[in-house]
C-alpha positions in Angstrom: 22.1 -6.6 24.3 21.9 -9.2 21.5 23.3 -8.5 18.0 20.5 -7.2 15.8 19.9 -7.5 12.1 17.6 -5.5 9.9 14.4 -7.3 9.0 12.3 -4.4 7.6 12.9 -0.9 6.4 10.0 1.1 4.9 12.4 3.0 2.6 13.1 -0.2 0.7 9.4 -1.4 0.7 7.5 -0.6 -2.5 4.7 -3.2 -2.0 2.2 -0.4 -1.3 2.7 0.9 -4.8 2.1 -2.4 -6.6 -1.6 -1.7 -7.1 -1.3 2.0 -8.2 1.5 1.3 -10.5 -0.2 -1.7 -12.2 -3.4 0.3 -12.6 -1.5 3.3 -13.9 0.2 1.1 -16.5 -3.0 -0.4 -17.7 -4.7 3.0 -17.8 -1.7 4.5 -19.8 -1.9 1.6 -22.3 -5.7 2.1 -22.5 -5.3 5.9 -23.1 -2.6 5.2 -25.8 -4.9 2.7 -27.6 -7.9 5.0 -27.4 -6.0 8.0 -28.7 -4.5 5.9 -31.5 -7.9 4.5 -32.4 -9.5 8.0 -32.6 -6.6 9.7 -34.4 -7.5 7.6 -37.4 -10.9 9.3 -37.5 -11.6 12.8 -39.0 -13.0 14.6 -36.0 -12.1 13.2 -32.5 -14.5 15.4 -30.6 -17.5 14.4 -32.7 -16.7 10.7 -32.4 -16.2 11.0 -28.6 -19.6 12.6 -28.3 -21.2 10.0 -30.6 -20.0 7.2 -28.3 -22.8 7.9 -26.0 -25.5 7.3 -28.6 -24.0 4.6 -30.9 -25.0 1.0 -30.8 -21.4 -0.1 -31.6 -20.3 -2.3 -28.6 -16.6 -1.6 -29.1 -17.1 2.2 -28.8 -19.4 1.8 -25.8 -16.8 -0.4 -24.1 -14.0 2.1 -24.8 -16.2 4.9 -23.4 -17.0 2.9 -20.2 -13.4 1.8 -19.8 -12.3 5.4 -19.8 -14.5 6.2 -16.9 -13.4 3.1 -15.0 -9.9 4.2 -15.6 -10.7 7.6 -14.1 -12.1 5.9 -11.0 -9.0 3.8 -10.6 -6.9 6.8 -11.1 -8.7 8.5 -8.2 -8.1 5.5 -6.0 -4.4 5.5 -6.9 -4.2 9.2 -6.2 -5.4 8.5 -2.6 -2.7 5.7 -2.1 0.4 7.4 -3.4 0.4 10.5 -1.2 0.2 8.4 2.0 3.2 6.3 0.7 5.2 9.5 0.0 4.3 11.0 3.4 5.6 7.9 5.2 8.8 8.1 3.1 9.2 11.7 4.2 8.8 10.8 7.8 11.6 8.2 7.5 13.9 10.5 5.6 13.4 13.4 8.1 14.1 11.1 11.1 10.7 11.6 12.7 10.6 8.0 13.9 10.4 7.1 17.6 12.3 4.0 18.6 11.7 1.4 21.2 14.1 -1.5 22.0 13.5 -4.5 24.2 11.9 -7.9 24.4 8.4 -8.6 23.1 6.4 -8.9 26.3 2.9 -9.5 24.9 2.2 -11.2 21.6 -1.3 -11.8 20.3 -1.0 -13.4 16.9 -3.5 -13.1 14.1 -5.7 -16.3 14.0 -5.1 -18.6 11.1 -8.4 -17.6 9.5 -7.4 -13.9 9.7 -10.0 -11.2 10.2 -8.1 -9.7 13.1 -4.9 -7.8 13.4 -1.8 -9.1 15.2 -0.8 -7.3 18.3 2.7 -6.9 19.8 3.9 -5.0 22.9 7.4 -3.8 23.6 8.1 -1.8 26.7 4.5 -0.6 27.1 4.2 0.4 23.4 1.5 -1.5 21.5 1.7 -2.3 17.8 -1.1 -3.7 15.7 -0.8 -4.7 12.1 -2.5 -6.9 9.5 -1.7 -7.9 6.0 -5.1 -6.7 4.9 -4.6 -3.2 6.2 -4.2 -0.5 3.7 -1.7 1.4 5.8 2.0 1.4 5.1 4.7 -0.2 7.3 5.4 -3.7 8.5 2.4 -6.0 8.0 3.7 -9.5 7.9 1.9 -11.6 10.5 3.3 -14.7 12.2 0.8 -16.9 10.3 2.3 -15.7 7.0 6.0 -15.8 8.0 6.3 -12.7 10.2 9.2 -12.5 12.7 7.4 -11.6 15.9 7.1 -14.0 18.8 7.0 -13.6 22.6 10.4 -13.0 24.1 12.1 -11.9 20.8 14.5 -9.0 21.3 13.6 -6.2 18.8 14.4 -2.6 17.9 11.4 -0.9 16.3 11.3 2.5 14.6 7.7 3.6 14.6 5.5 6.5 13.8 2.5 7.1 16.1 -0.8 7.8 14.2 -4.3 8.4 15.5 -5.2 4.8 15.8 -2.0 2.8 15.7 1.8 2.9 15.8 3.1 2.2 12.3 6.3 0.0 12.2 8.6 1.6 9.7 11.9 0.1 10.9 12.4 -3.3 12.4 15.5 -5.1 13.7 15.5 -8.4 15.5 18.1 -10.7 17.2 
């Protein structure tokens, strides 16, 4: 058995949170600016209701931005629980492991639009950088490590449609 080194560990990967955290930061700044703006007014409730009927472009933009922020918050609230669920799976040792040589390797084409597929000891893995799921996603076209004949140890979690790679060691 070749000496292996760790290439990917989901516990150390926070890339799935970049979008929710950046949107959350922008939304928090927006809420702070909006509250600061309306605290200068006499009656906040009255002015919030008047936003719907005023011709003032600034007020209408603030009102529209608030609802856009709510929509982005809903999107973020759908992303973060999945991330936390995968972390819990890793922390409670629910991963299955397979170790061996990559026997089948079907790389993603250079133009993209299709996942990359890897097979190790009759276990298939499919992943793509465009997929919204967590886990290892780096394809060979973009510097990924998989190639035919490579000795790997993969910690994965089987889902309904795929095996998510949450731990990866290579020779």
